[in-house]
VOFIDREN-295675 format. One record per residue (C-alpha): residue in three letters; x, y, z; residue number from 1. Coordinates in steps of 0.02 Angstrom, whole numbers, plus 50000, padded with zeros to 5 digits. Example, Ala and Ser with C-alpha at 12.3 -4.5 7.8 and 13.67 -1.06 7.14 Angstrom:
<rs>
(r 'ALA', (50615, 49775, 50390), 1) (r 'SER', (50684, 49947, 50357), 2) 
</rs>
This chain:
<rs>
(r 'MET', (50384, 50317, 46415), 1) (r 'ARG', (50196, 50334, 46435), 2) (r 'GLY', (50191, 50159, 46517), 3) (r 'THR', (50332, 50205, 46637), 4) (r 'SER', (50246, 50368, 46680), 5) (r 'ALA', (50082, 50281, 46713), 6) (r 'ARG', (50164, 50153, 46826), 7) (r 'ARG', (50252, 50292, 46922), 8) (r 'THR', (50088, 50385, 46945), 9) (r 'ARG', (50000, 50228, 47011), 10) (r 'SER', (50147, 50194, 47128), 11) (r 'LEU', (50140, 50369, 47200), 12) (r 'ALA', (49951, 50355, 47222), 13) (r 'LEU', (49966, 50189, 47315), 14) (r 'ARG', (50104, 50259, 47426), 15) (r 'ALA', (49997, 50410, 47469), 16) (r 'ALA', (49850, 50298, 47508), 17) (r 'ALA', (49957, 50189, 47621), 18) (r 'ILE', (50022, 50340, 47714), 19) (r 'GLY', (49843, 50402, 47736), 20) (r 'VAL', (49784, 50235, 47807), 21) (r 'SER', (49934, 50228, 47925), 22) (r 'ALA', (49895, 50403, 47986), 23) (r 'LEU', (49715, 50354, 48021), 24) (r 'LEU', (49769, 50198, 48115), 25) (r 'LEU', (49894, 50295, 48219), 26) (r 'SER', (49762, 50425, 48256), 27) (r 'ALA', (49638, 50292, 48312), 28) (r 'CYS', (49766, 50207, 48423), 29) (r 'ALA', (49842, 50364, 48497), 30) (r 'PRO', (49789, 50398, 48678), 31) (r 'THR', (49666, 50539, 48699), 32) (r 'ALA', (49688, 50675, 48830), 33) (r 'SER', (49570, 50582, 48946), 34) (r 'ASP', (49666, 50420, 48917), 35) (r 'ARG', (49828, 50505, 48966), 36) (r 'GLN', (49745, 50578, 49120), 37) (r 'GLY', (49681, 50407, 49170), 38) (r 'ALA', (49853, 50330, 49146), 39) (r 'SER', (49925, 50454, 49271), 40) (r 'ALA', (49779, 50443, 49392), 41) (r 'THR', (49893, 50368, 49524), 42) (r 'GLY', (49954, 50546, 49553), 43) (r 'LEU', (49811, 50583, 49674), 44) (r 'SER', (49841, 50727, 49792), 45) (r 'GLY', (49745, 50807, 49933), 46) (r 'SER', (49688, 50746, 50102), 47) (r 'LEU', (49578, 50607, 50172), 48) (r 'THR', (49477, 50608, 50332), 49) (r 'ILE', (49392, 50444, 50377), 50) (r 'PHE', (49256, 50410, 50506), 51) (r 'ALA', (49245, 50223, 50539), 52) (r 'ALA', (49157, 50106, 50659), 53) (r 'ALA', (49260, 50055, 50810), 54) (r 'SER', (49260, 49873, 50754), 55) (r 'LEU', (49358, 49927, 50600), 56) (r 'SER', (49503, 49999, 50701), 57) (r 'ALA', (49637, 49872, 50656), 58) (r 'SER', (49583, 49836, 50478), 59) (r 'PHE', (49556, 50018, 50426), 60) (r 'THR', (49718, 50072, 50506), 61) (r 'GLU', (49806, 49950, 50390), 62) (r 'LEU', (49699, 49998, 50240), 63) (r 'ALA', (49734, 50183, 50266), 64) (r 'LYS', (49920, 50147, 50284), 65) (r 'GLU', (49925, 50050, 50120), 66) (r 'PHE', (49821, 50181, 50030), 67) (r 'GLY', (49939, 50317, 50092), 68) (r 'ALA', (50090, 50217, 50033), 69) (r 'ASP', (50013, 50198, 49860), 70) (r 'ASN', (49968, 50383, 49853), 71) (r 'PRO', (50110, 50479, 49937), 72) (r 'ALA', (50039, 50648, 49886), 73) (r 'VAL', (49882, 50614, 49989), 74) (r 'THR', (49882, 50663, 50173), 75) (r 'VAL', (49786, 50528, 50268), 76) (r 'ASN', (49728, 50606, 50430), 77) (r 'PRO', (49711, 50503, 50590), 78) (r 'ILE', (49551, 50401, 50576), 79) (r 'SER', (49407, 50440, 50694), 80) (r 'PHE', (49350, 50272, 50765), 81) (r 'ASP', (49193, 50265, 50871), 82) (r 'GLY', (49021, 50188, 50880), 83) (r 'SER', (48929, 50210, 50716), 84) (r 'ALA', (48787, 50302, 50804), 85) (r 'SER', (48908, 50428, 50878), 86) (r 'LEU', (48995, 50454, 50711), 87) (r 'ALA', (48829, 50477, 50621), 88) (r 'THR', (48779, 50609, 50748), 89) (r 'GLN', (48944, 50700, 50724), 90) (r 'ILE', (48924, 50699, 50535), 91) (r 'ALA', (48745, 50762, 50546), 92) (r 'GLU', (48807, 50904, 50657), 93) (r 'GLY', (48936, 50957, 50528), 94) (r 'ALA', (49095, 50869, 50580), 95) (r 'PRO', (49217, 50871, 50432), 96) (r 'ALA', (49235, 50698, 50356), 97) (r 'ASP', (49267, 50631, 50182), 98) (r 'VAL', (49221, 50447, 50204), 99) (r 'PHE', (49103, 50360, 50326), 100) (r 'ALA', (49114, 50173, 50357), 101) (r 'SER', (48972, 50114, 50469), 102) (r 'ALA', (48949, 49947, 50556), 103) (r 'ASP', (48767, 49943, 50503), 104) (r 'GLU', (48650, 50013, 50373), 105) (r 'ALA', (48534, 50097, 50499), 106) (r 'ASN', (48663, 50225, 50554), 107) (r 'MET', (48719, 50256, 50376), 108) (r 'ALA', (48538, 50295, 50333), 109) (r 'LYS', (48536, 50431, 50467), 110) (r 'VAL', (48659, 50534, 50363), 111) (r 'ALA', (48586, 50495, 50191), 112) (r 'SER', (48566, 50680, 50152), 113) (r 'GLU', (48752, 50708, 50185), 114) (r 'LEU', (48814, 50577, 50062), 115) (r 'ASP', (48886, 50589, 49888), 116) (r 'GLY', (48794, 50447, 49803), 117) (r 'SER', (48734, 50283, 49875), 118) (r 'PRO', (48828, 50183, 50008), 119) (r 'VAL', (48911, 50020, 49955), 120) (r 'ASP', (48919, 49866, 50066), 121) (r 'PHE', (49098, 49806, 50090), 122) (r 'ALA', (49099, 49680, 50234), 123) (r 'SER', (48996, 49586, 50361), 124) (r 'ASN', (49026, 49532, 50540), 125) (r 'THR', (48948, 49419, 50671), 126) (r 'LEU', (48945, 49415, 50860), 127) (r 'GLU', (49043, 49308, 50980), 128) (r 'ILE', (49044, 49293, 51169), 129) (r 'VAL', (49204, 49368, 51239), 130) (r 'VAL', (49263, 49303, 51407), 131) (r 'GLN', (49414, 49329, 51517), 132) (r 'ALA', (49569, 49233, 51467), 133) (r 'GLY', (49554, 49051, 51514), 134) (r 'ASN', (49363, 49065, 51526), 135) (r 'PRO', (49363, 49046, 51717), 136) (r 'LEU', (49172, 49035, 51728), 137) (r 'HIS', (49166, 48902, 51592), 138) (r 'ILE', (49040, 48996, 51487), 139) (r 'THR', (48989, 48892, 51337), 140) (r 'ASP', (48833, 48975, 51266), 141) (r 'LEU', (48718, 49125, 51279), 142) (r 'SER', (48611, 49046, 51416), 143) (r 'ASP', (48762, 49047, 51532), 144) (r 'LEU', (48761, 49236, 51526), 145) (r 'ALA', (48594, 49236, 51618), 146) (r 'LYS', (48659, 49137, 51766), 147) (r 'PRO', (48660, 49226, 51936), 148) (r 'GLY', (48822, 49317, 51973), 149) (r 'VAL', (48884, 49324, 51793), 150) (r 'GLN', (48928, 49503, 51752), 151) (r 'VAL', (48893, 49543, 51571), 152) (r 'VAL', (48927, 49702, 51475), 153) (r 'LEU', (48843, 49747, 51309), 154) (r 'CYS', (48844, 49885, 51182), 155) (r 'ALA', (48703, 50010, 51198), 156) (r 'SER', (48551, 49966, 51094), 157) (r 'GLU', (48575, 50112, 50973), 158) (r 'VAL', (48750, 50049, 50930), 159) (r 'PRO', (48761, 49916, 50792), 160) (r 'CYS', (48840, 49785, 50907), 161) (r 'GLY', (48705, 49823, 51036), 162) (r 'ALA', (48563, 49804, 50912), 163) (r 'ALA', (48637, 49639, 50852), 164) (r 'SER', (48661, 49580, 51032), 165) (r 'HIS', (48480, 49611, 51077), 166) (r 'THR', (48424, 49525, 50918), 167) (r 'ILE', (48523, 49366, 50949), 168) (r 'LEU', (48475, 49361, 51134), 169) (r 'ASP', (48291, 49381, 51091), 170) (r 'LEU', (48301, 49246, 50957), 171) (r 'ASP', (48376, 49125, 51083), 172) (r 'GLY', (48256, 49177, 51221), 173) (r 'VAL', (48394, 49237, 51338), 174) (r 'THR', (48362, 49382, 51456), 175) (r 'ILE', (48507, 49467, 51543), 176) (r 'THR', (48533, 49628, 51639), 177) (r 'PRO', (48701, 49700, 51588), 178) (r 'VAL', (48810, 49784, 51718), 179) (r 'SER', (48843, 49921, 51590), 180) (r 'GLU', (48802, 49970, 51411), 181) (r 'GLU', (48941, 50046, 51309), 182) (r 'GLN', (48942, 50164, 51160), 183) (r 'ASN', (49058, 50057, 51054), 184) (r 'VAL', (49116, 49878, 51042), 185) (r 'LYS', (49295, 49916, 51094), 186) (r 'ALA', (49232, 49979, 51261), 187) (r 'VAL', (49143, 49813, 51290), 188) (r 'LEU', (49302, 49719, 51248), 189) (r 'ALA', (49404, 49832, 51364), 190) (r 'LYS', (49288, 49797, 51511), 191) (r 'VAL', (49314, 49610, 51494), 192) (r 'GLN', (49501, 49628, 51466), 193) (r 'ALA', (49516, 49732, 51624), 194) (r 'GLY', (49417, 49606, 51728), 195) (r 'GLU', (49275, 49729, 51755), 196) (r 'ALA', (49154, 49605, 51677), 197) (r 'ASP', (49150, 49417, 51656), 198) (r 'ALA', (49086, 49418, 51479), 199) (r 'GLY', (49017, 49525, 51339), 200) (r 'LEU', (48953, 49516, 51162), 201) (r 'VAL', (49073, 49583, 51031), 202) (r 'TYR', (49115, 49543, 50851), 203) (r 'VAL', (49221, 49393, 50803), 204) (r 'THR', (49346, 49517, 50731), 205) (r 'ASP', (49368, 49599, 50902), 206) (r 'VAL', (49404, 49434, 50987), 207) (r 'ALA', (49530, 49392, 50851), 208) (r 'ALA', (49616, 49561, 50870), 209) (r 'ALA', (49631, 49535, 51059), 210) (r 'ALA', (49691, 49355, 51049), 211) (r 'GLY', (49789, 49308, 51204), 212) (r 'SER', (49709, 49435, 51319), 213) (r 'VAL', (49533, 49362, 51305), 214) (r 'ASP', (49448, 49205, 51242), 215) (r 'GLY', (49300, 49188, 51125), 216) (r 'VAL', (49150, 49074, 51132), 217) (r 'THR', (49061, 49041, 50967), 218) (r 'ILE', (48874, 49077, 50959), 219) (r 'PRO', (48782, 48947, 50855), 220) (r 'GLY', (48676, 49035, 50725), 221) (r 'ALA', (48764, 49201, 50750), 222) (r 'GLU', (48735, 49239, 50566), 223) (r 'ARG', (48552, 49270, 50608), 224) (r 'ALA', (48606, 49439, 50678), 225) (r 'ALA', (48749, 49476, 50558), 226) (r 'ASN', (48792, 49658, 50528), 227) (r 'THR', (48825, 49724, 50353), 228) (r 'TYR', (48951, 49866, 50338), 229) (r 'PRO', (48919, 50005, 50211), 230) (r 'ILE', (49042, 50140, 50157), 231) (r 'ALA', (49009, 50306, 50071), 232) (r 'ALA', (49090, 50471, 50025), 233) (r 'LEU', (49022, 50630, 50102), 234) (r 'ALA', (48948, 50764, 49989), 235) (r 'ASP', (49063, 50898, 50060), 236) (r 'ALA', (49222, 50794, 50051), 237) (r 'ALA', (49374, 50907, 50038), 238) (r 'ASP', (49444, 50803, 49893), 239) (r 'PRO', (49305, 50699, 49814), 240) (r 'ASP', (49423, 50604, 49699), 241) (r 'VAL', (49529, 50549, 49847), 242) (r 'ALA', (49375, 50494, 49944), 243) (r 'ARG', (49311, 50392, 49797), 244) (r 'ALA', (49483, 50317, 49769), 245) (r 'PHE', (49493, 50257, 49949), 246) (r 'ILE', (49322, 50177, 49937), 247) (r 'ALA', (49375, 50091, 49775), 248) (r 'PHE', (49528, 50025, 49866), 249) (r 'VAL', (49422, 49954, 50008), 250) (r 'LEU', (49313, 49866, 49879), 251) (r 'SER', (49461, 49802, 49777), 252) (r 'ALA', (49535, 49628, 49792), 253) (r 'PRO', (49685, 49690, 49895), 254) (r 'GLY', (49570, 49788, 50009), 255) (r 'GLN', (49453, 49641, 50034), 256) (r 'ALA', (49604, 49530, 50071), 257) (r 'VAL', (49655, 49647, 50212), 258) (r 'LEU', (49479, 49641, 50286), 259) (r 'ALA', (49478, 49451, 50273), 260) (r 'THR', (49639, 49437, 50374), 261) (r 'TYR', (49549, 49524, 50517), 262) (r 'GLY', (49402, 49404, 50510), 263) (r 'PHE', (49277, 49505, 50409), 264) (r 'ALA', (49165, 49411, 50288), 265) (r 'LYS', (49097, 49466, 50121), 266) (r 'PRO', (48939, 49574, 50133), 267) 
</rs>
């Protein structure tokens, strides 16, 4: 009897120990409150107001649409597209925005005190000569823009596409007098599309977006004046989590794939 009792006691002790180990393992594997919150993080809600460079019009319209579809509880407001210099001025003057995507680092730097954290580069872009459909003046390089009678339109020098235009023209030793200087790249494109100018300097992405209504002429060595695009959340964003989530989406593989389809390169 004593042997049976002893065996029974050892059996009960082993069973208790096993139950204790199992409990510890289950406790270690069980999701914490923060884990559960992270698992349901797709339930973002709030609103999103984006200020983006004009050259991002097509790509960011698609990105915002996809982000809104993935986060139906988020209200994605119509995006404000304009020259980066104009957008930076608006932000500095207190215009409500949650995310700013600039076409250059210089204009992002102008609003450094308004940002929540450091900007992150997400794309790059290079210039191309845009000409009227069919290229009636047979423009083949930058030097052709300096020929008498050729009407050229550029972005203003304070606008990223304008700064890049002056850089590439100076590097190639080409001097031109534009018939007008515009505040964003889409305005330059529109002038050529409407026949109000023979040619202009815009981004390769703008020529691609307007395929059929204009033609593009490649600039050898255009990467010498490439623009890097940074993006950042604003310190007074209405819904900081939403702003950060959109930026994360832009930087993600799906977001980068969308940008690539519009001709943007990696930063």
